[in-house]
N, C-alpha and C positions, 0 to 999 in steps of 0.2 A: 504493500500500500504505499502511496507517495506520501501522504500526510494522513495520520490517525483521525477517524472521526472524532474521538474523544480524547484529545491530546491533554496528558496530564499536567503539562506547563498551562499556567493562566493564559488566557487569551490576550491581555494587555502585556504579556512578556512576549509571546509571539508575534503579535501585531501590535505594537507599541505606538499611541498617539504621538505626534511630532514632539509635544513638549517632554514626554518620558523618553523618547528616543535621544533627545538632547541632554536630559539630565543624567541619563544612563551613561551616556557616551563622554560628556564632557566632565561631570562632577563625579561619578562613580568609578568608571573604568579609567578615563583619560588620565587622572593623576598617577595611575600605577605604571604609566609609561612614559611620565615626564621625568626628564634626567634631572631637572632642578629639584623636584620633590624627592626622586631617589637619593640624590646626594645630600640633601638636607636631613634626610633620615639617617643616613650613614653618619654624616657628621655629629649629629645628635648621639647617636649610640655610642660611637668613640668618644665623645666629650663625657658621656656618664660614666664609660668604663674607667676612662682616666681620673676623673674626680673621685670616683670611689676606690681607686687604687685596686682595681680587679684585673684578673688575667682575662686572656681572649678565651671566652667560654663558647664551646660547640657543642650543642645537645644533638645526639643522634638517636632516632627512633626505629627500633629494629622489629620487625614482624616476622615471627618465626616460619609462618607459611607462606611468606612473600619471596618469590624467586630474586626480585631485585635486592632485596636484604641480603639474599645469600652472597651475591655478588659484592655488595657493599662490605660485607663482615670480611671480605678478603683484602681489603685494602685499609681497614681501621687501624691496625697496628702501624703501618707505613705512615698513615696520614698524622697519627700521634706523635710519631717520632720525627717527622719532617718538619712540623710546625709547633711553634711555641704557643700551644693551646692547652686548655683543660677539657678534655673530651668527656662528656658524660652521656653514659649508653642506656637508654630506656627501652623496656619491653613493652609492645602494645598489642592490641587485637585488631583484626580487621575492621575497619570502620562501617562499610556497607552504606546502605541508605542511599539518598540521593546524591551524595558526593562520589559513591562509587556503584553506579547502576550497572546491571548485566554482571554481576559478582562472578557467576560460574564462567560466563565467557571470557572475563577478565583474568581469572585464574589460568584458564586455558593458554590465553594468549600470552600472558606474562612468562608462563612456564617455557612455551615455545620460543619467545622472543630473547629471553635470558640466555638459553643455550646457544642461540644464533650469535649473540653479540660477545659472548663470553671470550672466545678465542682470539678475537681481533682485538680485546682489551688486556691480553696477557692474563686472564682470568680462567676458572674452569667451572663447569656446569656437570654434575653426573648425569650421563646420557640415559640411564636406566631409571632414574626417579620418575615418579607419577606426577600428575597434575599438582598435587600437594602431599606434603609428607603423611604419613599414618598419624591419626591424632594421638595415639598413645606415645608415639615417637616424639611428637611436639612437645607432650607435657615432659617427657625425661629431658629434653633439650632445655625447655624453660627452666625446669628445676636445677639442671647443671648451671645456669646462668643467674637465676634471681637473687640468690643470696651471696653473690659475688660483689666486690668493690668494682668500681669503674675501671680500675687499672688491671684487675683480675679478668672482667669481661673482655676489655680491648686484647688481652694477651690470648684469651681461650675460643673466643667467638667465633673465629674462622674455623677451628677443628670441630666444635659443637655443630656449627650449621654444616659441614661436610659430612660428619656423622649421621646428622638427621636426613638431609637429603639423598644420601646413598642407602639410607635403611639399615644403618649397622647398629641394630638393637643391642648388641653386646657393648660396643663402646659407649653408647648412650647410656646404658644401665651403670656402667662404670663411672661415668663422669657425674651421673646424678646421685650417686650414693651418698656423698658428703655434700650435697645440694641442698635446695631448699625442700620444704614440704609443699604439697598441691596448694595449701591454703596460702601459704607465703607466696607461691607463684601468682595465685589468683590476685592477690594483693598487689603484687608488683606490676601484672598486667593492667589492673585498674588505675594505678598511679600513672603509669605511663600514657595510657589512653586519653586519661583526664587533662595530663598536661598537653598532649598534641591537640585535643580539642579546644582547650582553653587558648592555645597560640594559633587557634583557627586553620588547623590543616587536618587533612583525612588520609594521607597515603603512609605505608610504611618506607623504609629505606631513606628517610628525609633527614637531612642536616639543616639545624637552624643556627644561624649566626647573627647577632647584632640586629635581629627583627627581619631577617631574609631567609627564605626556605630554599635549599638546594636538594634536588632529587637524585639520589643514589650516585652511581658512577657515572651517569650520563650528565650531572651537572656539577660534579666535584670540581672540574677545572675552573668553573666560576668563582668558588669558594676558594681554591687555591691562589687564584690571581688576586682576590680582595685581599686575603692574608699576606700577600708578598706586598702587595702596595702599603700595607700597614707596617711592614718590617717585621713580620711574625713568622717568617721562614727561617728555618735554620741554615737552610743551604740554598739560597738564593740562585744559584748557579746550575743547581740541579734541575733535571727535567720535571715536568709535573708528573704526578703519580697516576692521574688518569685524563691525558689529553684526548681531544676529540679527533677520531680519525678523518682524514681528508676525503673528499668525494671526487678526487680528480680522474677523469676517464680520456685525457687528451691523447690522440694518437692511436685509439682503439677503434678497430672495426667492429661495431656490434650489431651489424646488419642482419645477421642470423638471429638475433634476439628480439623479443617483444616486450615492452613496457606498457602496462595500462596505470594509469594515473587517475585517482579519484579525489578531486579537490571539492571545497565547498566555499561559497562566496562569504559566509557570515564567520569563517574561521580565522582568527587571527594568525594561528600557526601557517595554515594554508598561504596567507598573505605574504610570508617571508620565504617561502621554499618555492612558490609557484614559478617565478622567473629563474630560479637556481635549476629547477627540474628541466625546464624548456632548454636551458643552456647546456644541460648534461646531454640531453637527447640529441641536441645538435652537434654536439661534440664528438659523439660516438656512432651516429647515423643508426640508431636503434629504431626499430618498427615502433611507433608510438602512437597510443590511444588515449585521447582526452575525455574522461567519463566524469563530469560533474554530477554531484549529488547535494541534496537539500542538507541545510544545517541540521546539527543533532537536534536542537530544541525543537524544530519544525517536525522532526521525526518522533518526538515523543520523548527524547532522552533529556532528563532533567540536568540543568546547571545552576547550582545554588550560588548566590552572590558571591561568597568567600572563595569558591573555586573558578567563578568568572574572574574576578580580582587577580587570583594568582595566575591564571593563563595569561591575562595581558601583561602582567609584570614579567613573568617568565619569557613571554615571547619578546618582550623589548630587549631584556638581557641577550637573549639568542641571536636577535636581529643585529643588536651591535657587535657581538662577536663575528658575525658574517658580513658586516659593512652594508646591511640592508636598512632602508629607510622604513621605520614604522613607530606609530604612536599618535599622529594627529588624526584620530579616528571618529567615524560616525558609523555605528553598527547598522549593516544592511539587513537585518532580520526582517522576516515577514514578506510584506508587499514588494519592496525593492528588489529581494531575491528573485521571486517569482516573475516580476516585470524583466529583470535581468535575465533570466533564464528563457524567457519566452522569445529572446533575440538570439539565442544560441544557434538554433537550426538555421535561420537566416545566414547568421554570421557564417556558419560551418560550410554553407553552399558557396560561400566567397573564400573559404580558406582562412578566414580570421576569427574563429572561435577561440583560439589560443590567446591572441591579441586583445581579443575583447575581455577575456577573463582577466587577463593581466591588467589591463587597463582599469576594470572595475576594481579589483582588490587594491590596486595602487591608489585610486581615489578614495576609496573607502577608509582604508587603514593609514596612509602615508600623508595624504594631502588634505584630509579632513573634509572631503565633499559629500554632502548628504544625498544619497543615491535614491532617497524617497522623495526628491523634488525632480521635476522634468530638467530643470537646469542643470542639476548635478549629473542624472543620466546622460544629458546631451554631451557634457563635456568628457565623460568616459567613453561614449560611443566615438565620439568625434576624434578622440585621441587614439583610438584603435585604428584610425582610418577609415571609418564607415560613415555613411551618410546618414545624418539625422532624420531628413526628411523621409527616407526610405524606411528607417527604422520604425517611425511612426505608423507606419502601415501595417506593420506586424507585430508591434508591441502589445502585449496583453492577450495574445493568442494562446491556444492550447497545444500547439504540436510539440512543445517541449517536454510535456508531462509523461508520455510513454517513454521516451529516451531516458529521463533522469529517473523513473521508476525502475527501469529495467538496470540502469547502473547500480541504483542502490539494492536491489535484489542480488545482484551479482557480487556485490561488496559484502553486504550483511549476512546473506544467506549461503553465498558460494563459497567465500573466503573466511568467513566466520569473524570479519571485523566491523566495527560500528564507528569508530572514529575517523576523522579526517586530519591531514591528508593520508591516504593510503595508496600502497603501490603493489602492483604484482608484476613480477618478472618471470617470463616465460622462455623455454629454450636453451640450449639446443635439444633436439630429440634426444629422449632418455634421461633428462634433468627434471627432477621435480619442480613446480613452481615455487618461487619464492613469494610470499604474501607479508607485507611489514605495513606497520601503521606508525605515524608521525614523522613530521619535519625532521626530526633528529635521527631518522633512519635513513636519510639520502646517502649517508656515506656507507652504509651497509649494501645498498642497492648498487653503488659504484663499485664496492668491493666484489659483489658477485658478478658484474659485469665484466670486472678484469679478470676474475677467476675462470668464467664461463668462456671467455674468448681465449685465454691463454692457450 
């Protein structure tokens, strides 16, 4: 179904009136991507730390059944030794609810994704493990960690997590013998989960420093760079513990491969990877298929305000790292997205659907142009090299609906993915398809292109 008949998200959130669109974009989400606001927060946090004569304190939240926490556990000791920080390790439960919808699908995806990225990051993931570890093994692992000091947890957490995900019951039993009781474990999980919620986050494998969140090994390089700027790195000339792999495919002939790309117009993450994806496909000559889908909120997936704010802040941080413009935004959720998509078949017939989507995203997320107004839509259309007078003849039609619904079915039901942007890499014959989700997986697509064409 293109849009659910009874969308659980409020109608004023899916199709906001102009005043609410402005308020959400400029007052609620906009500050999260404002460099002046971000720098002011950082300066305030550092001033408070110095005034109180406190160390650099990093809180890490470990979720026993979270694959990304298993990857993070493998770098904690190195992180603690490389940086002049006090690292506090908290055990948490899965949050679930509106912040983590599709929890069962998320578990399947996270397990698969963690195994895919681990070797590229110099880490490991037990290939024989299930989607989540056995519940009784989780209790043993939790008991092994719950009664430990932070220093003891940092030293042992990688081995405990390895035994847990490998299903080594004997090792876990031995580790838990001198650990906490089940009641003590429950209390530790309650404390950690409450601290996570109090600080307005919802995921495992999260690092918190100076009021900013960093997700697992994927975002650790941002935290490393921040600590280095503050002079808190013991070996500033040493390489980063978790650098982001590059997405270079220059000089590669990938014409025997195929890449399906599933973007969304209302996605901040899509806005910073769209042009880089087009550049990647142009650089290697891969067969490319552009398959837009509706935003998650319009498809009935909830996005609570704290999660939306974090996504905008995280996108700004990722955009800056890639040298991409982002932050002057007017969210195009609802009617602007439907109207924009109604132009796609017309633009596609002229070979300009990619140019149109690129322009729409740039105007909405970097230039601060409201696509809910005809004047804003016209700017984006004409910047893509299309004629506005001709566009007015086809805008608001229904030809796009079957195409976008087909794309959604393919992505959600076919690939088991529901977030955007998503990618599917196919070929050559005999290779299984690679299906990944997230703008921070473009490097993985590039790595697979390099491997499959070698």
